[in-house]
Every structure is written in structure tokens, then in C-alpha cells.
C-alpha positions as CSV (number, residue, x, y, z in Angstrom):
1,X,0.0,-0.1,0.1
2,X,1.3,3.6,-0.7
3,X,2.1,5.3,2.4
4,X,0.5,8.7,3.2
5,X,2.5,11.9,3.2
6,X,4.2,13.0,6.3
7,X,1.9,16.1,6.6
8,X,-1.3,14.1,6.1
9,X,-0.2,11.5,8.6
10,X,0.6,14.1,11.3
11,X,-2.9,15.9,10.7
12,X,-4.5,12.4,11.0
13,X,-2.5,11.7,14.3
14,X,-3.5,15.1,15.7
15,X,-7.0,14.5,15.0
16,X,-7.2,11.2,16.7
17,X,-5.2,12.3,19.9
18,X,-8.0,15.2,20.3
19,X,-10.8,13.0,19.9
20,X,-9.4,10.3,22.0
21,X,-9.0,12.9,24.8
22,X,-12.8,13.5,24.6
23,X,-13.2,9.7,24.5
24,X,-12.0,9.3,28.0
25,X,-14.7,11.6,29.2
26,X,-17.1,9.9,27.0
27,X,-16.4,6.4,28.3
28,X,-16.7,7.7,31.9
29,X,-20.2,9.1,31.3
30,X,-21.3,6.0,29.3
31,X,-20.3,3.8,32.5
32,X,-22.9,5.5,34.3
33,X,-25.5,4.0,32.3
34,X,-23.9,0.9,30.8
35,X,-21.6,-1.8,31.9
36,X,-18.1,-1.9,30.5
37,X,-18.7,-4.9,28.0
38,X,-21.9,-3.1,27.0
39,X,-20.3,0.2,26.2
40,X,-17.6,-1.6,24.3
41,X,-20.2,-3.9,22.2
42,X,-22.4,-0.9,21.5
43,X,-19.3,1.4,20.6
44,X,-17.9,-1.3,18.2
45,X,-21.2,-2.4,16.5
46,X,-22.0,1.3,15.8
47,X,-18.7,1.9,14.2
48,X,-18.7,-1.1,12.1
49,X,-22.0,0.1,10.9
50,X,-20.1,3.1,9.5
51,X,-16.9,1.5,8.6
52,X,-18.0,-1.6,6.7
53,X,-20.2,0.3,4.3
54,X,-17.3,2.9,3.6
55,X,-14.8,0.2,3.0
56,X,-17.0,-1.7,0.8
57,X,-17.8,1.4,-1.3
58,X,-14.1,2.6,-1.7
59,X,-12.0,-0.7,-1.7
60,X,-14.0,-3.9,-0.8
61,X,-13.9,-5.5,-4.4
62,X,-10.1,-4.8,-4.5
63,X,-9.2,-6.6,-1.3
64,X,-8.4,-10.2,-0.7
65,X,-7.4,-11.5,2.8
66,X,-5.1,-14.5,2.8
67,X,-4.9,-17.2,5.5
68,X,-1.8,-15.4,7.1
69,X,-3.6,-12.0,7.0
70,X,-6.3,-13.5,9.0
71,X,-4.0,-14.9,11.6
72,X,-2.5,-11.5,12.1
73,X,-5.7,-9.6,12.1
74,X,-7.2,-12.1,14.7
75,X,-4.0,-11.2,17.1
76,X,-4.6,-7.5,16.4
77,X,-8.3,-7.9,17.3
78,X,-7.1,-9.4,20.9
79,X,-5.3,-6.2,21.2
80,X,-8.2,-4.0,20.3
81,X,-10.4,-6.2,22.8
82,X,-7.7,-5.4,25.5
83,X,-7.2,-1.8,24.9
84,X,-11.2,-1.2,25.1
85,X,-12.3,-3.4,27.8
86,X,-9.1,-2.7,30.2
87,X,-9.7,0.9,29.7
88,X,-13.3,0.7,30.6
89,X,-12.8,-1.4,33.6
90,X,-10.0,0.9,34.7
91,X,-12.3,3.9,34.4
92,X,-14.5,2.3,37.2
93,X,-12.0,3.0,39.9
94,X,-10.2,6.1,38.7
95,X,-11.4,9.5,37.3
96,X,-11.2,10.4,33.7
97,X,-8.6,13.1,34.3
98,X,-6.4,10.5,36.0
99,X,-6.8,8.1,33.3
100,X,-6.1,10.8,30.8
101,X,-2.8,11.7,32.4
102,X,-1.8,8.1,32.6
103,X,-2.4,7.8,28.8
104,X,0.3,10.2,28.4
105,X,2.9,7.5,29.1
106,X,1.7,5.6,25.8
107,X,4.6,6.8,23.8
108,X,7.1,5.7,26.4
109,X,5.4,2.3,26.5
110,X,5.3,2.0,22.7
111,X,9.0,3.0,22.5
112,X,9.8,0.4,25.2
113,X,7.9,-2.6,23.5
114,X,9.5,-1.6,20.2
115,X,13.0,-1.7,21.5
116,X,12.2,-5.3,23.0
117,X,10.0,-6.7,20.2
118,X,11.0,-5.1,16.9
119,X,14.4,-4.2,18.1
120,X,14.4,-0.9,16.1
121,X,15.6,1.1,18.8
122,X,18.4,0.0,21.4
123,X,16.8,-0.6,24.9
124,X,19.4,1.3,26.8
125,X,18.4,4.5,24.7
126,X,14.8,4.3,26.0
127,X,15.0,3.0,29.3
128,X,15.9,6.3,31.1
129,X,13.1,8.1,29.6
130,X,10.6,5.1,30.3
131,X,11.8,5.1,33.9
132,X,10.8,8.8,34.4
133,X,7.4,8.5,32.7
134,X,6.6,5.5,34.9
135,X,7.6,7.4,37.9
136,X,5.1,10.0,36.9
137,X,2.6,7.1,36.3
138,X,3.1,5.9,39.9
139,X,2.7,9.4,41.3
140,X,-0.8,9.7,39.5
141,X,-1.9,6.1,40.3
142,X,-1.7,7.1,44.0
143,X,-4.3,9.6,43.7
144,X,-7.8,8.6,44.9
145,X,-10.3,8.3,42.2
146,X,-13.9,9.6,42.0
147,X,-15.3,6.7,40.3
148,X,-18.9,5.9,41.7
149,X,-18.1,2.0,41.9
150,X,-14.9,2.2,44.0
151,X,-12.0,4.0,45.0
152,X,-8.9,1.9,44.0
153,X,-6.6,4.1,42.1
154,X,-3.9,1.5,41.9
155,X,-6.1,-1.1,40.4
156,X,-7.7,1.3,37.9
157,X,-4.4,2.7,37.0
158,X,-2.8,-0.8,36.3
159,X,-5.9,-1.6,34.2
160,X,-5.6,1.5,32.2
161,X,-1.8,0.8,31.7
162,X,-2.4,-2.8,30.6
163,X,-4.8,-1.2,28.0
164,X,-2.1,1.1,26.9
165,X,0.3,-1.9,26.4
166,X,-2.3,-3.6,24.2
167,X,-2.7,-0.6,22.2
168,X,1.1,-0.3,21.8
169,X,1.3,-3.9,20.5
170,X,-1.7,-3.2,18.3
171,X,0.2,0.0,16.7
172,X,3.4,-2.0,16.4
173,X,1.7,-5.0,14.7
174,X,-0.7,-2.8,12.7
175,X,2.1,-1.1,10.9
176,X,3.6,-4.5,9.7
177,X,0.2,-5.9,8.2
178,X,-0.5,-2.4,6.6
179,X,2.4,-3.0,4.2
180,X,-0.2,-5.2,2.4
181,X,-3.7,-3.9,3.6
182,X,-5.1,-0.6,3.9
183,X,-5.7,1.2,7.4
184,X,-9.6,1.0,6.6
185,X,-9.4,-2.7,6.1
186,X,-7.3,-3.3,9.2
187,X,-9.6,-1.1,11.3
188,X,-12.9,-2.9,10.5
189,X,-11.4,-6.5,10.6
190,X,-9.7,-6.1,13.9
191,X,-12.9,-4.3,15.5
192,X,-15.2,-7.1,14.2
193,X,-12.9,-9.7,15.5
194,X,-12.7,-8.1,18.9
195,X,-16.5,-7.8,19.1
196,X,-16.8,-11.6,18.5
197,X,-14.6,-12.4,21.3
198,X,-16.5,-10.0,23.6
199,X,-20.0,-11.4,23.2
200,X,-19.6,-14.4,25.5
201,X,-18.6,-11.8,28.2
202,X,-21.8,-9.9,28.1
203,X,-23.3,-12.5,30.4
204,X,-21.0,-11.8,33.0
205,X,-21.2,-7.8,33.0
206,X,-24.6,-6.2,32.3
207,X,-26.3,-3.0,33.3
208,X,-28.3,-1.5,30.5
209,X,-29.7,-5.0,30.0
210,X,-30.9,-5.3,33.6
211,X,-32.4,-1.7,34.1
212,X,-33.7,-1.2,30.5
213,X,-33.0,1.4,27.9
214,X,-35.6,3.7,29.3
215,X,-33.2,4.1,32.3
216,X,-30.4,5.5,30.1
217,X,-30.3,9.3,30.2
218,X,-29.7,11.3,27.2
219,X,-26.1,12.1,28.4
220,X,-25.5,8.3,28.0
221,X,-26.6,8.0,24.6
222,X,-24.8,11.0,23.6
223,X,-21.7,9.6,25.1
224,X,-22.1,6.3,23.4
225,X,-22.6,8.3,20.1
226,X,-19.3,10.3,20.6
227,X,-17.6,7.0,21.4
228,X,-19.0,5.4,17.9
229,X,-18.4,8.1,15.4
230,X,-15.5,10.0,16.8
231,X,-13.5,7.7,19.0
232,X,-13.7,4.5,17.1
233,X,-14.7,5.2,13.5
234,X,-12.8,8.4,13.0
235,X,-10.1,8.4,15.7
236,X,-9.1,4.6,15.1
237,X,-9.0,5.3,11.4
238,X,-7.1,8.4,11.4
239,X,-4.5,6.8,13.9
240,X,-3.9,3.7,11.7
241,X,-3.5,6.2,8.8
242,X,-1.0,8.2,10.8
243,X,0.9,5.2,11.7
244,X,1.1,4.0,8.3
245,X,2.7,7.3,7.2
246,X,5.3,7.7,10.1
247,X,5.4,4.6,12.1
248,X,4.4,3.7,15.7
249,X,7.2,5.4,17.6
250,X,6.9,8.9,15.8
251,X,3.0,8.6,16.2
252,X,3.4,8.0,19.7
253,X,4.3,11.4,20.3
254,X,1.0,12.7,19.4
255,X,-0.5,10.8,22.3
256,X,0.7,13.7,24.3
257,X,-2.1,15.7,23.3
258,X,-4.5,13.1,24.9
259,X,-3.8,14.2,28.8
260,X,-4.2,17.9,28.0
261,X,-7.6,17.5,26.3
262,X,-8.8,14.8,28.8
263,X,-7.9,17.0,31.8
264,X,-9.6,20.1,30.5
265,X,-12.8,18.2,29.5
266,X,-12.9,16.2,32.7
267,X,-12.7,19.3,34.7
268,X,-15.5,21.2,32.4
269,X,-17.9,18.3,31.7
270,X,-17.4,16.0,34.7
271,X,-16.3,18.7,37.4
272,X,-13.4,16.4,38.2
273,X,-10.6,18.3,40.3
274,X,-7.1,18.8,38.8
275,X,-4.8,18.6,41.6
276,X,-1.0,19.3,42.1
277,X,-0.2,15.7,42.0
278,X,-1.9,15.3,38.7
279,X,-0.1,18.3,37.4
280,X,3.3,16.7,38.7
281,X,2.5,13.4,37.3
282,X,1.9,14.7,33.8
283,X,5.2,16.7,33.9
284,X,7.0,13.5,34.7
285,X,5.3,11.6,32.1
286,X,5.9,14.0,29.5
287,X,9.6,14.6,30.5
288,X,10.1,11.0,30.1
289,X,8.4,10.9,26.7
290,X,10.6,13.9,25.4
291,X,13.9,12.0,26.9
292,X,12.9,8.8,24.9
293,X,12.2,11.0,21.8
294,X,15.6,12.8,22.4
295,X,17.5,9.7,22.9
296,X,16.3,7.9,19.8
297,X,16.8,10.7,17.5
298,X,19.5,10.1,14.7
299,X,22.6,11.8,15.9
300,X,22.9,13.9,12.6
301,X,19.6,15.5,13.8
302,X,20.8,16.3,17.3
303,X,23.8,18.1,15.7
């Protein structure tokens, strides 16, 4: 597949980061009326209703999937599943602002996993920056959350971080398969496969199915609508497009925009307080990300 230009890739990554900052707030709102599995399933089904017709119209008759493609896409579907559900379950125990700050560590996590799995970056070049970022994560995870179901910041923070690991693996593996398949094909197929794996889980995690759709407030439906159109159909597609153009490591830098938008929207929409520890945590996280970027730059670019 022909790679997007750098400018187009950067624009797409900026859009995805901004809408994902809002998706943290959207997921928190949705959890007031839906269970985590219900939210993930409705979000995925709604996004597929947009993505599959778009794919069929633009490239469906030109795309063929080999057995190897299906194996790789199935593995990527597991990573999508992990990212969606782990983040949603984590948001039960921490506030949206805290989760948004933690997501700022995603570039460091992606760089660390790239160095260990793909070996495109020497591990000793990213270890220091990752350590600083993870110190910020530990600081933020110690802040009490305001989730209505409980106050377990370490549990919530751990689940969100595991969700970030899943997304980093998805980004790394996604770029490899996009040498042959388009971002749109990878997006809808991996999303569909993740949904098939979630259906059995629905019997163990229900909320709206118990209380009924009449109990869902307008804000809950609006939140789910945002997750469907912007966070999944648009945001995930834009992210894959950007990763195809500039690679997962460079794309990861744009995740720095997520904590900023998530903090601001959490304060405005959810009324969550932004304290000194959150600010200190995000400073450490972003400092670590900056160190990772600086240490992995080619020497000629550093002068």
C-alpha cells in the first residue's frame, strides 16, 4: 500500500489524539448507564455500521485476505479487545482526568516495547526516559479516584496501563500488516474480531440489559454516540492512517495531546478536580516521553 505523506499523517494523528482525549470523558459518562462490556459492544457495532459500508464502497472489491492475514488480524483483534475493555474497567476505579494523564505514558510504552520486540531502537536508549515516565504514572496512580463504583486508584491505573500496552502492541503489529492492507481494512476487521470475542463476556457484565433502555439518560446515549463516531470510526481510522505514514514510534508522540484535552474536558464536563499531584505526574510523564524522543533521534539531527 502507498504510504500517506508526512503532513497528512501528522494531521490525522492530531485529530485522533484530540478526539481520544474526549473519549476518556465519553467512556466515563457511558459507564453511568452501561456496563463496560455493553459500552464496548455498542461502540464497536455502531462503528462497524459506518466502517464496513465505507470500506465496501471504496475498496471492498479490490481487497483479498490470505490465511496469514487473518491470523495476524485475529491477533490484532485481541489487542483491540484488551485496549477497549481494560480501559473501561479501569475507569470504574479512577477519574477520567487521572486516566487521561496516565495515557500520556503511551509513547514511552510503545518505544519500550518496540525496542524489546521489533528491536528498532536499542533498549538502553529508552530505559531512562521510560523510567521517568513510569515514575509519573506511579505518582498519579496514587491519587484517589472519584469513580462511583469504588476508589481503587492502583487497580484502575494498572488496568488503564495494561490497556495502553495492548494499544502499543496493536500499533506495532498494525504497521507490519499495513504493508499489504489499507488502514480501513485493518480497522474494521480487527474491530469485528474483537467484538466476536466480547459477546460471551456480556453474560458476566450487564447493566443496561438489567435496568432497561428507558433508564439510560440522554447524556449516556450522547456519550456512546461520541464513542462510535469519533473515538472509534474516526479516531481509530485516523490513527492507523498516521501510523502507516510515520510509524508507531513517531506517531506515539501525538498521544501527548490526549492528557491535555482529557484534563480540560474532565474538569469542564465532569467537574473533576485537577490537583497538584496530577500536574506533577503529567510533567514527569511528558519529561520521560521527551527523553525517549531525544535519546532515539539520529545523531545527525541532534547536531
